[in-house]
C-alpha positions in Angstrom: -0.2 0.2 0.0 1.0 3.7 -1.0 0.9 5.9 2.3 1.1 9.6 2.9 2.5 10.6 6.0 2.1 14.3 6.7 4.5 15.9 9.5 7.7 15.0 10.2 8.2 15.6 13.9 9.3 12.4 16.0 5.4 11.3 15.8 5.0 11.1 11.9 8.6 9.5 11.6 7.7 6.8 13.9 4.5 6.1 12.1 6.4 6.1 8.6 9.2 4.0 10.4 6.5 1.1 11.5 4.7 1.5 7.8 8.2 0.8 5.9 8.6 -1.8 8.2 5.7 -3.4 7.5 6.3 -3.2 3.8 4.4 -0.5 3.1 5.7 2.4 0.4 6.0 5.5 2.3 6.1 9.2 1.5 6.7 11.9 4.6 5.8 15.5 4.1 7.1 18.4 5.9 7.3 22.0 5.5 10.7 22.2 7.3 14.2 21.4 5.4 14.4 18.1 7.7 13.0 16.0 9.8 12.1 17.2 13.9 12.5 20.5 13.1 9.6 22.0 15.6 8.2 20.5 18.7 10.5 17.4 18.6 13.6 19.6 17.7 15.1 20.6 21.2 12.0 18.9 23.7 12.8 18.2 27.6 14.5 14.9 26.5 12.7 12.8 29.0 10.9 9.5 28.0 8.5 9.6 31.2 6.7 6.4 30.3 5.7 6.2 33.9 5.2 9.8 34.9 2.0 10.7 32.6 0.0 12.7 34.9 -2.1 15.6 33.0 -1.7 19.1 33.2 -5.6 18.8 33.3 -6.0 18.4 36.9 -8.5 19.9 40.0 -4.7 21.3 41.3 -5.2 24.0 38.2 -8.2 25.8 39.8 -6.1 27.7 42.5 -3.3 28.4 40.2 -5.5 30.2 37.4 -5.2 33.8 38.7 -1.5 33.4 38.7 -1.8 32.3 35.1 -3.5 35.1 33.8 -1.8 37.7 35.7 1.7 36.7 36.8 4.6 37.0 34.0 6.5 34.7 35.6 4.1 32.2 36.0 5.5 28.7 34.9 2.1 28.2 33.0 1.1 31.6 31.2 -2.7 32.3 29.4 -2.5 35.2 27.0 -5.8 35.7 25.7 -6.2 35.8 21.7 -9.2 37.2 19.5 -9.3 33.5 18.8 -12.5 31.4 19.4 -10.5 27.9 18.9 -8.6 29.3 21.9 -11.4 29.9 24.0 -13.3 26.8 23.0 -9.9 24.9 23.8 -9.6 26.8 27.1 -13.1 26.1 28.4 -12.5 22.0 27.7 -9.2 22.0 29.3 -10.9 23.7 32.5 -13.9 20.4 31.9 -11.1 18.1 31.7 -9.8 19.3 35.4 -11.8 17.1 37.4 -10.6 14.1 39.6 -12.1 11.3 37.5 -11.3 13.1 34.4 -7.6 13.7 35.4 -7.9 10.2 36.4 -9.1 8.3 33.7 -6.4 10.3 31.3 -3.6 8.8 33.7 -5.0 5.3 33.1 -4.9 5.6 29.2 -1.9 7.6 29.1 0.2 4.6 31.4 -1.1 2.0 29.0 0.2 3.6 26.0 3.4 5.4 27.7 4.2 1.4 28.8 3.8 0.2 25.5 6.3 2.6 24.1 8.9 1.7 26.6 8.3 -1.8 25.4 9.3 -0.7 21.7 11.7 1.5 22.7 13.7 -1.5 24.4 13.3 -3.6 21.6 14.2 -1.2 18.9 17.5 -0.9 20.8 18.3 -4.5 21.3 17.6 -5.1 17.9 19.3 -2.5 16.5 22.6 -1.6 18.5 23.5 1.3 15.9 21.3 3.8 16.6 22.8 6.7 18.2 20.7 9.3 19.8 22.1 9.6 23.3 19.8 7.0 24.9 20.6 6.5 28.6 18.1 4.5 30.9 19.1 7.9 33.7 15.7 7.2 35.9 13.8 10.3 36.7 13.4 12.5 40.1 10.8 14.6 40.4 11.5 17.2 43.3 8.8 19.4 45.5 8.8 22.5 47.2 6.0 22.4 49.4 4.8 19.3 51.6 1.2 19.7 50.1 2.2 19.1 46.7 4.6 16.3 48.1 1.6 14.8 49.5 -0.4 14.9 46.6 2.3 13.4 44.5 2.5 10.4 46.7 -1.4 9.9 46.2 -0.6 9.7 42.6 1.9 7.6 43.0 -0.2 5.2 45.1 -2.9 5.3 42.7 -0.8 4.7 39.5 0.9 1.5 41.7 -2.7 -0.1 41.8 -3.3 0.4 38.4 0.5 -0.8 37.2 1.6 -4.2 39.8 5.2 -4.4 38.2 8.2 -3.6 40.0 9.9 -2.4 36.7 7.8 0.6 36.7 7.8 1.3 40.7 8.0 4.6 41.9 9.2 5.8 45.3 8.4 8.9 47.6 11.6 10.2 49.1 12.5 12.8 51.5 15.0 15.5 50.8 17.7 13.7 52.3 17.0 10.9 50.2 16.7 13.0 47.3 19.8 14.5 47.7 21.4 11.0 48.4 20.4 9.4 45.1 21.3 13.0 42.8 24.1 14.8 44.6 24.2 17.3 42.2 21.1 18.9 43.8 22.7 20.6 46.3 21.9 24.3 45.0 18.1 23.1 46.0 18.9 21.6 49.3 17.0 24.2 50.9 14.2 24.6 48.6 13.0 20.7 48.0 10.9 19.0 50.7 11.4 15.6 48.9 10.7 13.9 45.3 9.2 11.1 43.8 11.6 8.6 42.0 11.5 6.4 38.9 14.2 4.4 38.1 12.5 3.0 34.6 12.5 6.5 33.0 15.0 7.4 30.1 16.5 10.4 28.5 17.6 10.9 24.7 17.8 13.4 21.9 14.6 13.1 20.2 15.7 15.3 17.4 18.7 12.7 16.9 16.1 9.8 17.1 13.9 11.1 14.9 16.6 11.0 12.4 17.9 7.7 13.0 14.5 6.2 12.5 14.4 8.4 9.2 17.4 6.9 8.1 16.1 3.3 8.2 12.8 4.1 7.0 14.4 5.3 3.4 16.7 2.4 3.8 13.7 0.2 3.5 12.9 0.8 0.2 14.0 3.0 -2.5 10.5 4.1 -3.1 10.1 5.6 0.5 11.1 9.2 0.2 10.7 12.4 1.8 8.9 15.9 0.6 11.1 18.4 2.8 11.0 22.3 2.2 7.2 21.4 1.2 4.2 23.3 2.1 0.8 21.0 2.9 -2.0 23.2 1.4 -4.8 20.7 2.5 -6.2 17.9 1.9 -8.7 17.0 -1.3 -11.9 15.3 -0.1 -14.6 13.9 -2.5 -17.5 12.2 -1.2 -16.0 11.8 2.3 -12.7 10.4 1.3 -9.4 11.8 0.8 -8.2 11.8 -2.8 -5.1 13.7 -2.5 -3.0 16.2 -0.7 -2.3 19.6 -2.2 1.5 20.9 -1.7 3.7 23.1 -2.8 5.1 20.1 -4.8 2.2 19.4 -6.4 -0.6 17.2 -5.9 0.3 13.6 -3.8 -1.8 10.8 -4.0 -1.9 7.9 -1.9 -3.9 4.7 -0.5 -4.0 6.2 2.8 -3.0 9.5 4.6 -1.8 9.8 8.3 -2.3 13.3 9.6 0.7 13.8 11.9 1.6 17.1 11.4 1.6 18.6 15.3 -0.4 21.9 15.6 -0.9 22.6 11.8 -2.7 19.1 12.3 -5.8 21.5 13.5 -6.0 23.5 10.2 -5.9 20.3 7.8 -8.3 18.7 9.3 -10.6 21.8 9.4 -10.3 22.0 6.0 -11.4 18.4 5.5 -14.5 19.1 7.6 -13.1 17.5 10.6 -12.5 19.1 14.4 -9.8 18.5 15.8 -9.3 19.7 20.0 -5.7 20.8 19.4 -4.0 23.8 20.3 -0.3 25.2 20.9 1.1 25.3 24.4 4.6 27.0 23.7 7.6 25.3 25.4 11.2 26.8 25.9 14.6 25.0 26.2 18.2 25.6 26.7 20.9 23.5 25.7 24.3 24.1 27.2 27.6 22.2 27.2 28.3 20.6 30.6 31.4 22.6 32.4 31.5 20.5 35.5 29.8 16.5 35.1 30.2 16.7 39.0 27.9 19.2 39.3 25.3 18.1 36.4 23.0 16.0 37.6 22.9 12.4 36.5 19.2 11.8 37.1 16.3 13.2 34.9 15.1 16.0 37.2 12.1 17.8 37.3 11.0 20.8 39.4 7.2 20.5 39.5 6.5 23.5 40.5 8.4 25.5 38.4 7.5 23.2 35.5 11.2 22.8 34.3 13.0 19.4 33.5 16.6 18.9 33.4 18.3 16.0 31.2 21.7 14.9 30.8 22.0 14.2 27.0 25.8 13.1 26.5 27.9 16.2 27.3 25.3 18.6 27.3 22.4 19.9 29.6 18.9 20.4 28.3 16.8 22.6 30.2 13.5 23.0 29.1 9.7 23.8 30.4 7.3 26.5 30.5 4.0 26.5 28.9 2.3 29.7 27.2 -0.9 29.5 26.1 -1.1 32.0 23.4 -1.8 31.3 19.9 0.7 29.9 16.7 3.4 32.4 17.4 6.5 30.2 17.5 9.0 32.9 18.1 11.1 33.1 21.6 10.0 35.7 24.3 13.3 37.1 25.9 11.5 37.2 29.4 10.6 33.8 29.3 13.8 32.4 28.2 15.6 34.6 30.9 13.0 33.2 33.6 14.0 29.6 32.5 18.0 30.4 32.3 17.9 32.0 35.9 16.3 29.0 37.2 18.8 26.6 35.8 21.8 28.7 36.9 19.9 28.6 40.6 19.2 24.7 40.1 22.9 23.5 38.8 24.9 26.9 39.0 28.3 25.3 37.7 27.1 22.2 35.8 27.3 24.0 32.3 28.4 27.0 30.3 24.7 28.8 30.0 26.7 31.8 28.2 27.0 28.9 25.2 23.2 27.7 25.7 21.4 27.0 22.5 17.9 28.7 22.9 14.4 26.9 21.5 11.0 27.5 21.4 8.3 25.2 20.2 4.5 24.7 19.7 3.6 21.3 21.4 -0.1 20.3 19.8 -2.2 19.6 22.8 -5.4 18.3 23.7 -7.7 19.8 26.4 -7.3 16.2 28.5 -3.7 15.6 27.6 -4.4 12.3 25.9 -3.6 12.2 21.8 -6.0 11.2 19.2 -5.2 8.2 17.2 -7.1 6.3 14.8 -9.6 6.5 11.7 -10.8 9.6 11.3 -14.5 10.2 9.8 -12.9 10.9 5.9 -12.0 7.6 4.1 -8.7 6.8 3.7 -7.9 9.5 6.6 -6.0 8.3 9.4 -5.1 10.2 13.0 -1.8 10.6 15.2 -2.2 14.0 16.8 -2.0 15.9 19.9 0.5 14.5 21.9 1.3 17.6 23.7 4.4 17.4 26.0 4.5 13.4 25.4 5.0 13.3 21.8 8.9 11.4 22.1 7.4 9.4 24.9 4.5 8.2 23.3 5.9 8.0 19.6 6.3 4.5 18.9 3.6 3.0 20.5 1.5 5.7 18.7 3.2 4.7 15.5 2.8 0.8 15.9 -1.0 1.8 16.4 -1.4 3.4 13.4 0.9 0.9 11.3 -1.5 -2.0 12.5 -4.8 -0.4 11.8 -3.9 0.5 8.1 -2.6 -3.0 8.0 -6.3 -4.2 9.0 -4.3 -5.4 12.1 -5.8 -5.5 15.8 -3.6 -2.2 17.4 -0.4 -3.0 19.3 -2.7 -0.9 22.1 -5.9 -0.8 22.6 -7.4 2.8 21.3 -10.4 3.3 23.8 -9.7 6.7 25.2 -7.7 7.5 22.0 -10.1 8.4 19.2 -12.2 10.8 18.4 -16.1 10.9 19.8 -17.9 8.0 17.5 -14.5 6.3 16.2 -14.3 3.9 19.1 -16.2 1.0 17.0 -14.5 1.7 14.0 -11.4 1.8 15.6 -12.1 -1.7 16.8 -13.1 -2.9 13.6 -10.6 -1.1 11.4 
């Protein structure tokens, strides 16, 4: 079968990889000069298979005023004259309920753990893959006792869902946090404890996408990429996608996979579909490590500041912040300065911050935090969209699921909880 994948971020590339492995002829189309140059390029570098608690949570309600008024808030809402933004925000607030949050956690854990199995199978089958992968483990640190107690309840909830020692999480006090990550000395007086998950990994998403793309293209001379190619829209006739209009001309296939990040909402809308996706802009800094002893070995998340630290070979990746303010992907100097200040305070001697590479990217988020997978209401059009900040974490399982469905096979992961309303039965019968 000939399949066109729209979007060459990590989700699109992972989908193309599994399609090519199944013997399909695959074409990737992306507006950038290469793969993984937008939200996948310099993300947090964390593969958080077990730490998947969604942003939509009851704890959001007391934070709404700071989000609206404080320029230093880790999550900032900037109102736009855009009905899509307001609709998304209302849906997000509706998802900030205990039952909805718990339901989303259950679904994301299922998909996350499936991705971990696939990642480790991939590494075992192809040891030549080179993308700074490390089983670093993850430590989420907390600055107040109430937040740590809430985390303890979340850990207990997840342990009841997943009775597997491979995914065990431990709640630690301050002293235990310092013992397993001595580089936290800069935060010694700030933190009260943390949650440690030994099974979590770190890696470079950009390099990973490039490695998978190389293997996709090597699978067949008919597999190809259309880079620097604008996707103008989908051609739909009588409820069926019959082509893609691009700056390189009209492209046709037997199946089409929409995996275009935040641009997926626009493309779907022009095909008569409504996808609840809106961008959350995140930032990162990548700096060369100057003192290995002062840099964290574990992947570290500062829960209150919503900032993550990941060691990627000889570099320190510092990422975080979520700006809900439209489709502008430019770097806001004040937000970048805030991220830099937090990094200097947490790990002051770890890296040469003067040489840091700055980045901003738009994460394609759904209100609940769950991606949308499976068949759309347009025949021949499949969806692999809305992964938010978990695109790297969930890419392999999402890509495997789409390849299974297109082949008419049972999906690697059950799709309940991940389809558009009304598509559950068709996904099971695909």
